[in-house]
C-alpha positions in Angstrom: 33.3 20.2 -13.3 30.2 20.1 -16.0 28.1 23.6 -15.5 24.2 23.1 -16.3 22.9 25.5 -18.5 19.8 27.2 -18.0 17.0 28.9 -19.2 15.8 32.5 -18.5 13.5 32.4 -17.1 15.9 30.3 -14.7 18.8 33.2 -15.0 16.2 35.6 -13.6 14.4 33.5 -10.7 18.2 32.3 -9.7 19.6 35.9 -10.4 16.4 37.1 -7.0 17.0 34.7 -5.0 21.1 35.2 -4.9 20.2 38.8 -4.5 17.9 38.3 -1.7 20.9 36.0 -0.2 19.0 32.3 -1.3 21.3 30.2 -2.2 20.1 27.9 -5.1 21.9 24.5 -4.8 21.9 21.1 -8.2 19.8 19.1 -4.7 17.2 22.4 -5.3 14.8 19.8 -7.3 11.6 22.3 -6.8 13.3 25.1 -7.9 15.4 23.0 -11.2 11.3 20.3 -11.5 9.5 24.7 -11.7 12.0 26.2 -14.2 14.5 23.6 -16.3 11.5 21.5 -16.8 10.6 20.8 -21.3 13.5 22.4 -22.8 11.6 21.7 -27.0 10.9 22.4 -30.6 7.8 24.0 -30.5 8.5 26.2 -27.7 6.0 25.1 -25.3 6.5 24.5 -21.1 6.0 20.6 -21.2 5.9 19.7 -17.4 4.0 17.1 -15.8 0.7 18.9 -16.1 1.3 20.4 -19.2 0.7 16.8 -20.1 -1.7 15.3 -18.1 -3.5 17.8 -20.4 -3.2 15.3 -24.1 -5.8 13.4 -24.1 -2.9 10.9 -25.0 -0.8 11.2 -22.2 -3.8 10.6 -19.9 -5.4 7.7 -21.2 -1.9 5.9 -21.5 -1.0 7.0 -17.9 -4.7 6.1 -16.4 -5.1 2.3 -18.1 -1.1 1.9 -16.7 -1.6 3.0 -13.1 -5.5 2.2 -12.7 -5.1 -1.6 -14.0 -1.6 -2.0 -11.3 -3.7 -0.3 -8.7 -6.1 -3.0 -9.8 -4.3 -5.9 -9.8 -3.6 -7.7 -6.4 -0.2 -7.8 -5.2 0.2 -10.9 -2.5 2.9 -11.6 -0.1 4.4 -15.5 0.6 6.7 -18.1 2.3 8.3 -19.9 0.8 8.4 -23.8 2.5 11.6 -26.4 2.6 10.2 -28.4 -0.6 10.0 -25.0 -2.3 7.1 -24.3 -3.4 5.2 -22.0 -1.1 2.2 -20.9 0.5 -0.2 -16.9 0.7 1.0 -15.9 4.1 -1.5 -13.0 4.9 -0.3 -12.4 9.0 3.2 -10.7 7.9 3.3 -7.5 8.7 3.6 -6.7 5.2 0.7 -7.8 4.0 -1.7 -5.9 5.4 0.7 -3.0 4.1 0.7 -3.4 0.8 -2.1 -5.2 -0.1 -4.9 -3.1 1.9 -4.0 0.3 3.8 -0.2 1.6 3.1 -0.9 4.1 5.1 -3.8 6.6 6.9 -4.3 8.6 4.0 -4.4 5.8 1.9 -6.2 3.3 0.3 -3.7 0.4 -1.5 -6.2 1.0 -4.5 -4.7 4.7 -4.4 -1.5 4.5 -3.3 -0.3 2.9 -5.9 -1.8 4.6 -8.6 0.2 7.2 -7.8 3.0 4.6 -6.9 2.7 4.3 -10.7 2.4 7.7 -11.7 5.0 9.0 -10.2 7.5 6.6 -12.3 5.2 7.1 -15.3 5.9 11.3 -15.3 9.0 11.4 -13.1 10.9 8.3 -13.7 10.6 7.1 -10.0 9.1 7.1 -7.4 10.0 7.9 -3.4 7.9 6.4 -0.2 9.3 7.2 3.4 8.9 4.0 5.3 7.5 4.5 8.6 8.8 2.1 11.6 8.5 2.0 14.8 11.5 -0.2 16.8 12.7 -2.9 13.7 8.6 -3.0 12.6 7.3 -1.4 9.4 4.1 0.7 10.1 3.9 3.0 7.9 4.3 3.9 3.4 4.1 7.8 2.7 4.0 8.5 -0.4 5.9 11.2 -1.4 5.3 14.2 -4.3 8.1 13.4 -7.0 8.2 17.0 -7.7 10.1 17.4 -4.3 12.4 15.1 -4.5 16.1 15.7 -5.4 17.7 13.3 -7.3 18.9 10.9 -5.3 22.7 11.7 -5.6 25.9 9.2 -3.8 27.8 10.5 -0.6 31.4 9.9 0.1 30.4 7.1 2.4 28.7 5.5 -0.8 25.6 6.2 0.8 22.6 7.3 -1.8 21.1 10.4 0.0 17.3 11.6 -0.4 16.5 15.5 -0.5 13.2 16.0 0.2 11.3 18.8 0.3 7.6 19.6 2.9 4.9 21.2 2.2 6.4 23.9 4.7 9.1 24.7 2.8 11.1 22.6 4.9 14.3 20.6 2.7 15.4 16.9 5.2 17.1 14.3 4.0 15.9 11.1 4.4 18.2 8.0 5.2 18.4 5.1 2.5 17.1 3.1 5.5 13.9 4.1 5.3 13.1 5.0 1.5 11.3 2.6 -0.7 12.4 4.1 -4.4 11.5 2.6 -7.3 12.9 4.0 -10.2 11.3 3.6 -13.3 13.6 3.1 -16.5 17.5 4.2 -15.6 20.9 4.0 -18.0 23.2 3.8 -15.1 20.8 1.6 -12.2 19.6 4.6 -9.4 18.9 7.8 -11.4 14.8 7.1 -13.8 14.5 8.6 -16.8 11.7 11.3 -17.3 9.3 10.3 -19.6 8.0 14.0 -19.7 12.0 15.5 -19.6 13.0 13.4 -22.3 9.4 12.9 -24.8 9.7 16.8 -24.4 9.6 17.9 -28.2 7.2 14.7 -28.4 4.7 16.0 -25.8 5.2 20.0 -27.0 4.6 18.6 -30.7 1.5 16.8 -29.7 0.8 20.8 -27.1 1.3 22.9 -30.3 -0.6 21.0 -33.0 -3.9 20.6 -30.2 -3.4 24.7 -30.2 -3.2 24.9 -33.7 -6.3 23.3 -34.3 -8.3 24.3 -31.9 -7.3 28.7 -33.7 -8.2 26.8 -36.4 -11.9 25.7 -35.5 -12.4 28.9 -32.7 -13.6 30.8 -36.5 -15.3 27.6 -38.2 -18.8 29.5 -37.6 -17.8 32.5 -39.7 -16.9 33.3 -43.1 -13.5 34.7 -44.0 -12.7 36.4 -47.0 -12.6 39.6 -49.7 -15.1 42.4 -50.9 -14.2 43.4 -53.9 -15.6 46.5 -55.5 -15.5 48.0 -59.0 -13.8 51.6 -57.3 -11.5 53.0 -55.3 -12.4 54.0 -52.1 -11.4 56.2 -49.7 -10.4 55.3 -46.6 -13.2 56.9 -44.7 -15.4 54.3 -47.0 -13.1 51.2 -46.8 -13.0 51.7 -42.9 -16.7 51.2 -42.7 -17.0 48.5 -44.6 -14.6 46.1 -42.3 -16.0 47.6 -39.8 -20.4 46.3 -41.1 -18.4 43.3 -42.6 -17.1 43.0 -38.5 -19.8 43.9 -37.5 -22.5 41.0 -39.4 -19.2 38.4 -38.7 -19.2 38.5 -35.3 -23.9 39.1 -34.7 -24.7 37.4 -38.1 -27.1 38.9 -39.9 -26.6 39.5 -43.6 -24.2 42.0 -45.0 -25.4 45.4 -47.0 -23.2 45.8 -50.3 -23.8 48.0 -53.0 -23.1 49.2 -56.2 -21.2 46.8 -57.8 -19.9 44.8 -54.8 -19.1 41.2 -54.7 -18.0 39.0 -51.7 -15.3 36.2 -51.5 -16.0 33.6 -49.4 -12.2 32.3 -48.4 -12.1 28.7 -48.1 -9.4 26.9 -45.4 -9.1 23.0 -45.1 -7.4 21.8 -41.8 -6.8 18.6 -43.8 -4.8 20.5 -45.9 -2.8 21.1 -43.2 -2.5 17.7 -42.5 -3.8 18.8 -39.1 -5.9 15.8 -38.7 -2.9 14.1 -39.9 -0.8 15.1 -37.0 -3.5 14.2 -34.5 -3.9 11.1 -34.7 0.0 10.7 -36.0 0.9 12.2 -32.1 -1.2 10.3 -30.0 0.9 7.4 -31.4 3.5 8.8 -30.5 2.7 10.0 -26.8 1.2 5.6 -27.5 4.8 4.4 -28.9 7.1 6.3 -26.3 4.3 4.6 -23.1 4.1 1.1 -24.8 0.8 1.6 -24.8 -1.6 0.6 -28.1 -3.0 2.6 -29.5 -7.0 0.1 -29.5 -6.4 0.4 -25.7 -6.6 4.3 -25.4 -9.9 4.0 -28.0 -6.9 5.5 -30.4 -9.3 2.7 -32.9 -8.1 3.5 -36.5 -5.8 1.5 -37.1 -6.5 -2.7 -36.4 -4.4 -3.9 -34.0 -1.9 -6.8 -35.0 -1.7 -8.8 -31.2 -4.3 -11.3 -32.0 -8.3 -10.9 -33.3 -8.9 -11.5 -29.6 -9.4 -9.9 -26.0 -8.1 -12.8 -24.8 -4.4 -12.8 -27.3 -4.6 -8.7 -26.5 -4.5 -9.0 -23.1 -1.6 -11.6 -23.4 0.0 -9.2 -24.8 -0.5 -6.0 -22.7 0.2 -8.5 -20.1 3.7 -9.1 -20.9 4.5 -5.8 -23.3 3.8 -3.5 -20.7 2.4 -4.7 -16.6 4.7 -7.0 -16.7 8.0 -5.4 -16.2 6.2 -2.7 -13.9 5.0 -6.2 -11.7 8.9 -7.4 -11.7 10.4 -3.8 -11.2 7.6 -3.1 -8.1 9.1 -6.8 -6.4 11.7 -6.4 -7.2 12.2 -3.0 -4.7 9.6 -4.5 -1.8 11.7 -7.2 -1.7 14.9 -4.4 -1.9 14.0 -2.0 0.2 11.1 -3.6 2.6 12.5 -7.4 3.8 15.3 -7.4 5.7 18.2 -9.8 4.2 16.6 -12.6 6.5 13.4 -12.3 5.8 14.6 -12.3 1.8 14.8 -16.2 2.3 11.3 -16.8 3.7 9.0 -14.3 1.6 8.0 -12.6 -1.2 5.9 -10.2 -2.4 4.4 -11.1 -6.6 1.5 -9.6 -7.8 -1.7 -11.6 -9.1 -2.5 -11.6 -13.0 -4.5 -14.6 -12.9 -6.8 -11.5 -13.2 -6.7 -10.4 -16.1 -6.1 -13.6 -18.3 -9.3 -14.3 -17.4 -12.2 -15.0 -21.0 -15.3 -15.1 -20.9 -17.6 -18.2 -19.6 -16.4 -21.1 -22.4 -13.0 -20.0 -22.4 -12.2 -20.6 -18.7 -14.0 -23.7 -17.8 -12.4 -25.6 -21.0 -8.6 -24.4 -18.4 -10.3 -25.7 -15.9 -11.7 -28.8 -17.6 -8.2 -29.4 -19.4 -6.1 -29.1 -15.9 -8.7 -31.7 -13.5 -8.0 -34.2 -16.6 -4.7 -33.9 -16.1 -3.8 -33.8 -12.1 -2.7 -30.6 -11.8 -6.0 -28.6 -10.5 -8.6 -30.0 -7.9 -11.7 -29.4 -8.6 -11.2 -27.3 -4.7 -8.9 -25.5 -6.7 -11.3 -24.6 -9.3 -14.2 -23.8 -6.7 -11.9 -21.0 -5.3 -10.3 -19.6 -8.3 -14.1 -18.5 -9.3 -14.9 -17.1 -5.6 -16.2 -19.9 -4.5 -15.9 -21.8 -0.4 -13.9 -25.4 -0.9 -16.4 -28.3 -0.9 -13.5 -30.9 0.5 -14.0 -35.4 0.6 -12.5 -36.5 -3.2 -13.8 -32.4 -4.7 -9.5 -31.7 -3.1 -8.3 -35.3 -4.6 -6.3 -34.8 -8.7 -7.6 -37.5 -10.8 -6.8 -37.7 -14.8 -8.4 -38.8 -17.0 -7.9 -43.0 -17.4 -8.4 -44.3 -20.2 -5.1 -44.1 -22.1 -2.2 -46.3 -20.0 0.6 -47.5 -21.0 1.2 -50.2 -23.5 3.6 -51.8 -21.6 1.4 -52.6 -19.0 -1.8 -53.9 -21.7 -2.2 -57.7 -21.5 -0.7 -58.4 -17.7 -2.5 -59.5 -15.2 -3.2 -57.1 -13.0 -6.5 -54.8 -13.6 -6.3 -57.0 -17.6 -10.5 -56.0 -17.2 -9.8 -52.7 -17.1 -7.0 -52.1 -19.1 -8.9 -54.2 -21.4 -12.0 -51.6 -21.4 -9.5 -49.4 -21.8 -8.3 -50.7 -24.9 -11.9 -51.5 -26.4 -12.8 -48.0 -26.1 -9.4 -47.2 -27.6 -10.6 -48.3 -30.4 -14.1 -48.2 -30.4 -15.2 -51.6 -29.9 -18.0 -53.2 -28.4 -16.5 -55.9 -25.9 -18.5 -59.5 -26.8 -19.9 -61.5 -24.5 -18.3 -64.4 -23.5 -14.8 -63.5 -24.9 
């Protein structure tokens, strides 16, 4: 059996707990999360809390989590003709779109879910039912969960430690489990654990930078004398220089004493370059373009317009998360019968809406080609539909099939259309 390599702190705590008669198992998620996180080359202990103190990591997590939480998730019903329509009467709509439980709004809930996947590699939500109806979705702290494992009966086992310290098993049927990137299809990989070297290096660089600039207002240097000093004289000069350095003022030195200032250029130590590089590394780990977290040193190659940048962000960053959550909702929250009729889907159109001129051009093209009605456009602009002809699909009639030219049916309209196309003025009595 493969043994887990423990750190010195883990061995100490394990020994103390065993001495107290408390058993330690590999499924004790709280214990191993506390003592085995973040082994890395820098020597820093990388935990979720420590990683979030890095501005780039916090910015990346907040960007994805808050953007996803702000996206409305709708619930739809499939129709026999292959189309679908919104279904706000289904019980899951209220839970997913407005309020999943008594303590959280939908925004807070989805922020926690996304942050859990981004930091711990998976999100755990307990399903509460009254009979067969789902009435609440309770978010579970990922640090209190043991990694899921498959039992002898083939069912996944989920063990959770409640805030009061009580450990309990949650049946797979009552678990809304959303793994992030996974290599086995079950266990999500924690970016913090696997990226410990990246985050640890960034933490070490920030510490070195802070220590470098901590004494930036002081002037370290050498006091050079033209005579050999006695130990007590040398100590008096040190105390005098240290006092002036801390309290300010002017040093008073005698005879041929000279002070040579030592300068330290942080650029020579590549501190600034290392910090810039760490930001790009962290952004790369979360797949977020650096310019979206305020790192604008380099120009993005995702296009020059805001719309193009949003399309790139949506395609390569948000779209995988949307699909992952939508499919997890189908798998965990819908019965086999409901899966044939209902589905959840994020409304991502709002992210693609650019300025007013761009939207007007888009609506014009869609209405002139018979894809949208005027009422469809009004609904997208949060305006009430007008009804009547505004709900009728229309198309441009200036162009018509060439095989209809010269026919007796609507020949006048065909002649006018041809004249308009040729930019000719019709002659009277022609």
